[in-house]
FIKE-823648 format. One record per residue (C-alpha): x, y, z; residue in one letter. Coordinates in pm, whole numbers, plus 50000, padded with zeros to 5 digits. Layout:
N
XYZA;...
This chain:
504
404326312669178M;401746340069119V;399416329468844L;397686352668599G;393966351968549V;392456336368245W;389016322668163L;388646303967838V;386906273267699L;389286245867600L;388836213567410T;391176185667322G;393436162667517A;394266169967882P;397846176567992P;400096146468023L;400126131568375P;403286135068580S;405126111168808T;404146110569174S;407256129869278A;406286157369033Q;402586157169120F;400826189169018G;397706205368884F;397796185468561Q;397306153168759D;394186166268931V;392986179368595Y;393196144368448A;391296129468745Q;388526155568718A;388146149968345Q;387936112468399H;385306117068672L;383166139168449A;383086112268180E;381356088368421R;377986090068599P;378166106068941Y;378566082269234E;377436095869569A;380026089769843P;379346061770087Q;379736078370426T;381886060470681Q;381026082970973V;379756062371268P;376276072271392P;377526084571731F;379836109471557V;377276120271299R;374716127071572Q;376926150271777L;375516184971830H;377566216471770Y;379196219672114D;380026182472131Q;381666183671791Y;383716214271886R;384966194172184D;386866171371946I;390256188471900R;393266179871691Y;396416175871900R;398666205671807P;401816185571870E;400736162071587R;400386189971330A;401806183170985L;405286198670933W;405566207371302R;409176206271419G;410486204971061A;411736240771057G;408886252870835M;406766283870896P;403516265470806F;401656238771001Q;398466219570923V;395876206771168Q;393086183171060L;389356181571134F;387546150671260H;384426140771063P;381076145471235G;378166168971299Y;377456186770964L;380736174570817F;379906138170757D;381626134170419R;385246124270485P;387906136470246V;391296121770164A;394326143070248I;397756137570096N;401166153670143V;403576159269852I;407296159569923D;410516151769737A;409796114569757L;406296116069612G;402686116369733V;401756102070074H;398266096770215R;397826110570566V;396396081470769P;393506087871006F;393826077771371S;391716086071678P;395036092171856D;395366124471660L;392446139671853F;391206146972204T;387506140372247Y;386636162472545G;383616154172755Q;382246130372492T;385126107072574G;387186086572331P;385086065572093P;385066028072138S;385506020871769S;386336044871490V;387546029671161P;391116038771077T;389976043570716T;387606071470822L;389466100670669G;389216137170770F;386576164170733A;389066191070626G;392076210370748F;393296244270866R;396536262870800L;398726279071066H;401406305571024Y;402846333171246P;400546358971086I;400136377171419N;402356364371698T;403286327471680S;403346296471463R;400046286071620E;398076313771442D;395296299171227E;394646319170911F;392806296670661A;390486266670668V;389016242570413F;385966225370563L;382586213970432G;381526208370067A;383776232169867S;383896259570132Y;387066277170238F;387836309670416R;390736330170543A;391626360870745I;394136388670718G;396426400070996Q;394586409271318G;391166396471205E;388566370171295L;386806346471055Y;383706359570884G;382566353370527L;383466322470322S;384256313669963A;383406282469762R;385006264069479G;381806265969276L;378106274369310A;375546254169114V;371896264669078N;371886288469374T;368356302069430A;367076283469123E;363776264269114A;365586231569033V;367286232769374G;370856241069467E;373606215569428E;376656215369654F;379626198669483P;382346189969731A;386096187169750F;386736149969790T;390536149069802E;393356173469882F;397096173369816W;399306196370026L;402726204969886R;405426205670155T;406786241370172P;410406251070218G;411876265370536S;411666301070399L;408346296970220A;405906325970221R;403076305870069N;401726270570056V;400266252169755T;397146230469778I;395456209269511Y;391846197869537A;389506174869345L;385846185769318L;382926162369251D;379156166169238G;376066153469052P;376516178268765S;380166187668776V;383756176868845A;386726199868880G;390416204168953A;391726232469174Y;395046247269277Q;395356272269564F;398536291869633V;397916307069976V;400036335470115A;399146348670463P;399496385570540G;397646418670535A;395826409670321P;395996371770289T;396056362169922R;394786330769751M;395696324769386D;393116300569249V;393456280368929T;390706256468825A;389316235068545A;385566227668554I;383906198868367F;380096196968349L;378496162768338R;375226178668225K;373836213568167P;373006233868478V;370576262668527A;373196285868679R;376936282868728L;378556305668985G;382286313068957I;384306324769261A;381226324969486P;381326342869822L;378936335670109S;378316359170399S;375806370070665M;373776401870701Y;371326399770991F;370466435871061H;371786471171028G;370846505370887P;369136490470580T;366936466170776T;363326475370849F;362436443571038R;362926445771415S;364846417871590F;364886433671939R;368676431471950D;370796452572185F;373456454671913R;373006482671656P;374356461171370E;375056424171315V;376726413470990H;379876397870845D;379636419970535S;377766452070469D;378016456770093G;378866443669748L;381586462969563L;382046460169186L;384746473668955A;383526473768595A;385746472068291G;384716507268185D;386106522268507G;382876525468705E;382826514169067W;379486504169219L;378506499369581W;375376479869681R;374576479970055P;373336446170179L;370076440070358T;368026412270517N;364946412070293P;361456398970359D;361706375770057T;364556362969840I;366066391469641R;368206384969332V;370156413369169S;372176410668848S;374956433968736F;375886426968371P;379586433968316L;382006429768031S;385556424668148G;385086430468523P;388136442068717R;386946428769052G;384056422069286F;383726413769652G;381706413469970L;383106440270197M;382916448470567Q;383416486070547R;381976495070885E;384846488271125R;383856509071427T;383196488171738F;380466511771861D;378346502071561H;378276465671678Y;378846465072057Q;379656427772046D;382706418372253L;382506381672154E;381696381971783A;383796413071704R;382116420171375Y;384286451171351D;387336429671266I;385736405271021R;387506404570681P;386336415570340S;386976393470036A;387886408469700W;388016386969382V;390446399769119V;390706388968754P;394026401568619D;393056396268257E;389856398768057Y;386846377968158W;384196372867889P;380636385567901R;378656377268212G;377266392168530E;377866395068899V;374846380769076R;373916390569431L;371406368969620I;369986380469954E;367956354870151F;365686364070443P;367076352470779S;365676351971132E;369016346671308Q;372666355471269E;374096320571223Y;373006315670862S;374936327470558D;372096345370378N;374216364870127I;375786350869808V;377796369469543A;379276352469237M;380336357068876W;377946340368628V;379336335668276P;376836343367999A;377796311367820E;378586282268054P;380706254167910P;379056225567729A;379256191467898P;382586175167819G;384326208767764T;386726222868021A;386116257368161L;389566268368276R;389816298168504L;392106315568745A;391696344968979Y;392916356069316H;391036364169634V;392266389869884L;391106385770244W;391546416070467G;390246448970602A;388436468070331G;389606501470466D;393286492370509R;394566463370303S;392206458270009L;392016480369701P;389316506469768P;387486524369489S;389806551169349P;387246578769404G;385226587469709A;383206559069857H;379956554370046T;380486554970421V;376856553270536A;373406544270404T;370446554070618R;366836547870524I;363646559670691G;359946558970622E;358116591970569V;354656587270715R;353316621470618S;354906637370313S;352786668870301G;352196663069931S;349066656969733A;350836633869489Q;350136603269700G;352146570769717G;354436558569995P;357686577370050V;361066567070188K;363886590070295L;367466581770199F;370486597770363V;373876588870209L;377326599470326D;380376599470094F;384046605070177A;387546600670037G;389256607869710G;388816642269555A;385876649569786L;388216654470080D;390156681469893A;387106702769808L;386496734470008P;383346734670225P;381646759669992A;382216738869678A;379216731269461V;378746693569456V;375976677869251D;374186645069316A;373226625169007V;370346603469128T;368156581068912T;365326556968982A;363686530068774E;360096535068654P;357736531568946G;359356557969167A;360486594169149T;363176614269327I;362006643969536E;363556670569761E;367186662069698Q;369896680769887H;373706679269898V;375686694370183Q;379006690670357R;378906675970706N;381326697670906P;381346673171197I;382466641871014S;383926660770716R;381906639670476T;379446649770205W;375786641070256R;373056634770001V;369436632870114S;366406626569898F;362906612469911R;361836583569693L;358126583769614R;356626551369485F;353876551269224S;353726513369196G;353936483069423K;357146467369290S;360706473469416P;362836496969207V;366566502669178E;367856537169264V;371416549469196R;373416579769304C;376896594369259F;378466628469324L;380086651269068S;381846684969064H;382256705468746N;381046675068550S;383786653168701D;382596621068867V;383946620969223L;382486589469379T;381556553569320E;377946547269221T;375696538769514W;372946514169419S;370006500769614Y;366746481969554V;363906498069748A;360346486569790G;357296507069885P;
């Protein structure tokens, strides 16, 4: 069932609970509402010390036995493999299966795993539970293809056909980059609905719990190009929070064309995503290239009725990465789509400084202007598309930014003073591709107070058949400023709006 998107505040009685054989979202809703009415109780970890103290490689040595996968041999296209608790994932979760007979808890057993060089443990409690699970489907070649995973706090991620894992999503973000400190609510229990033999999707229910919030979730996951996740949720706050992030995405940007810090890396670029794409309700599309800043950078994009936002990996040329192992050129983009009106709020982009490529230092999320009051349900639904931004996800309808290059101008030859940076932007696609080389194309470029635009030029690149804008940004102050640019022809807007925050 493909669900529409709605985001409203509801009060009143929760839906009536169903019998176990008819278990559904309304049952998780009732559990989340009941949790939120009580003080938060931190989980009592059951992970033995020797498992909790495993380092990364030792933990990866613990493998689920494929022959023990859920639904294997039952004539179904989907299979489920489970994760052993340990390392960073020391909060076991309960996993249940729903079938025609009702709801059944999946029992933990060390026999479900191989333990590699660490050897089998001497004593692991059979009540331990699992850290999470991953979904398999013949998305590429065989039934062994993994395409989605739910593991750690409320994190989940997926890939489209022919891709490798990259960025992640979360059920909810609470107080990200706020002075009060970030809170990480976690999925504590999952219910997996047994699919039919011809099923093209699988349904998952999840219960969320944290110090400030409880929630109920439903995921309808359909693998493909792109892979689609329809998400339905009900959020209950126990107490007010500084910032609530809806449909949060987490990614990594280590270095690339927008990075001024040198990391002495043989690879030209290293990132899971290279930009934030927004589709506003008024029809404007905006592209914000990502960077690895010197200090935390928070950008807000107020929107009324957004049509979509996502973290994209537009650069898909191997030569721009030169990494045969990580293959950043085939990491997916993630595009969040509301099918109906969302109320007033903003997309918030947070860029954290990072000294290595293994940290997710990028966060993008929708922040409602009016979060729900404690005791009131915030019900929402949206879908996330995971895939290649240039092939399977909806691109901006006009021309789009294909390159952002930034350089420092050490000697400007001007008496005006102030540091200067050079920006070189390339646009392609849409109506731009149909223009003759001699067409007159205008660049509409603006900068916030504190900087001015100088020496702007627009020309067609006959080699790449793109259109190039170059300009100098002269700073008169010491604070970063936002600069925006789009291309027009005969007063018609041809491109998305490129946006960037530049500092002197």
